[in-house]
C-alpha positions in Angstrom: 22.1 -37.1 24.8 20.0 -34.4 23.2 16.4 -35.2 22.4 15.4 -35.2 18.7 13.2 -32.4 17.5 10.0 -33.4 15.7 10.8 -31.3 12.6 14.0 -29.8 11.2 14.3 -26.0 11.4 13.8 -24.3 8.0 16.9 -23.0 6.3 16.7 -19.3 5.6 16.8 -18.4 1.9 19.3 -15.8 0.8 18.2 -12.3 0.0 19.7 -9.5 -2.1 19.2 -6.0 -0.7 19.2 -3.1 -3.1 19.8 0.3 -1.6 19.1 3.0 -4.1 21.0 6.3 -3.5 17.6 8.1 -3.2 13.9 7.3 -2.7 12.3 5.9 -5.9 9.3 7.3 -7.7 6.3 5.1 -8.4 7.3 4.9 -12.1 10.9 3.8 -11.3 9.7 1.3 -8.6 7.3 -0.3 -11.1 9.9 -0.5 -13.8 12.6 -2.0 -11.4 10.2 -4.5 -9.9 9.0 -5.8 -13.2 12.6 -6.3 -14.4 13.5 -8.1 -11.1 10.6 -10.5 -11.4 11.9 -11.6 -14.8 15.2 -12.8 -13.2 15.4 -16.6 -12.9 15.1 -18.0 -9.4 13.6 -14.9 -7.8 11.2 -16.2 -5.2 9.8 -13.1 -3.6 10.4 -9.3 -3.6 9.6 -7.0 -0.7 10.0 -3.2 -0.6 10.3 -0.8 2.3 10.6 3.0 2.6 8.9 6.2 3.7 5.2 5.8 4.4 2.7 7.5 2.0 -0.4 7.7 4.2 -3.9 8.2 2.7 -5.0 10.4 5.6 -3.3 12.7 8.0 -3.0 10.7 11.2 -2.2 13.5 13.7 -2.1 17.3 14.3 -4.6 20.0 13.2 -5.3 18.3 9.9 -6.1 14.9 11.4 -8.4 12.9 9.1 -7.8 15.0 6.0 -6.8 13.3 2.8 -3.1 13.3 1.8 -2.7 13.9 -1.9 0.8 12.6 -2.5 1.9 12.3 -6.1 3.8 9.0 -5.5 0.9 7.1 -3.9 -0.2 5.4 -7.0 -1.5 2.1 -8.2 1.4 0.2 -10.0 1.3 -3.0 -12.0 4.0 -5.5 -11.1 4.2 -9.0 -12.7 0.6 -8.6 -14.0 -0.9 -7.6 -10.6 -2.0 -4.1 -9.6 -1.2 -2.9 -6.2 -1.3 0.5 -4.4 2.1 1.8 -3.5 1.9 2.8 0.2 5.6 3.6 0.6 8.1 5.6 -1.3 10.7 2.8 -1.9 14.1 3.2 -0.3 15.1 -0.5 -0.1 14.2 -3.6 -2.2 14.7 -7.1 -0.8 14.9 -9.9 -3.4 14.6 -13.5 -2.0 16.4 -16.1 -4.1 15.2 -19.8 -4.3 18.6 -21.3 -3.3 22.1 -20.2 -2.3 23.4 -21.8 -5.5 21.6 -19.2 -7.6 22.7 -16.1 -5.8 25.8 -15.3 -7.8 23.9 -15.4 -11.2 20.9 -13.5 -9.8 23.2 -10.9 -8.3 24.9 -10.3 -11.6 21.5 -10.0 -13.5 20.0 -7.7 -10.9 23.0 -5.5 -10.8 22.9 -5.1 -14.6 19.2 -4.1 -14.3 19.8 -1.7 -11.5 22.6 0.1 -13.5 20.0 0.6 -16.2 17.0 1.7 -14.0 18.9 3.5 -11.2 21.4 5.8 -13.0 21.8 7.9 -9.8 23.5 5.0 -8.0 22.8 2.1 -5.6 24.5 -0.4 -3.3 23.8 -4.1 -3.1 24.3 -6.6 -0.3 23.6 -10.3 0.2 22.3 -11.7 3.4 19.0 -12.5 5.2 17.0 -9.4 6.1 13.4 -10.7 6.6 12.1 -12.9 9.3 11.9 -16.6 8.4 10.7 -18.0 11.7 8.6 -16.5 14.5 10.3 -14.8 17.5 9.2 -15.2 21.1 7.2 -11.9 20.8 5.5 -13.3 17.7 4.4 -16.4 19.6 3.1 -14.3 22.4 1.1 -11.9 20.2 -0.1 -14.6 17.8 1.6 -13.2 14.7 2.3 -15.8 12.0 5.6 -15.6 10.0 5.6 -17.1 6.6 
């Protein structure tokens, strides 16, 4: 007989991954994220992409400021944040598997409006939802 665990393992929430056909500008990113946050049952949105460093980190110009046009402060859902990546992927976490179909339809409609150059969408789980052995070892906490 297997021993009972003290607490049940958390069920991973579904995510919708949006893959634009090109990297997004700060203006397009801001517009898309604000529309996504208006969709019902969206729990969290995460972006990833090419780094936009504030300073040169290596080479002969090490330490000099990088003046990249896309490193801007954007306002999303009423909060201002500095965009540190040129967005290439958007991950939208949905509250429950039952809401994915409706959210997918709404988000696809918004993407068609904001991303006229094309995009792909997939449903799955792309972010960590529980710590790995390496996380335990290094003391990293996963939300």
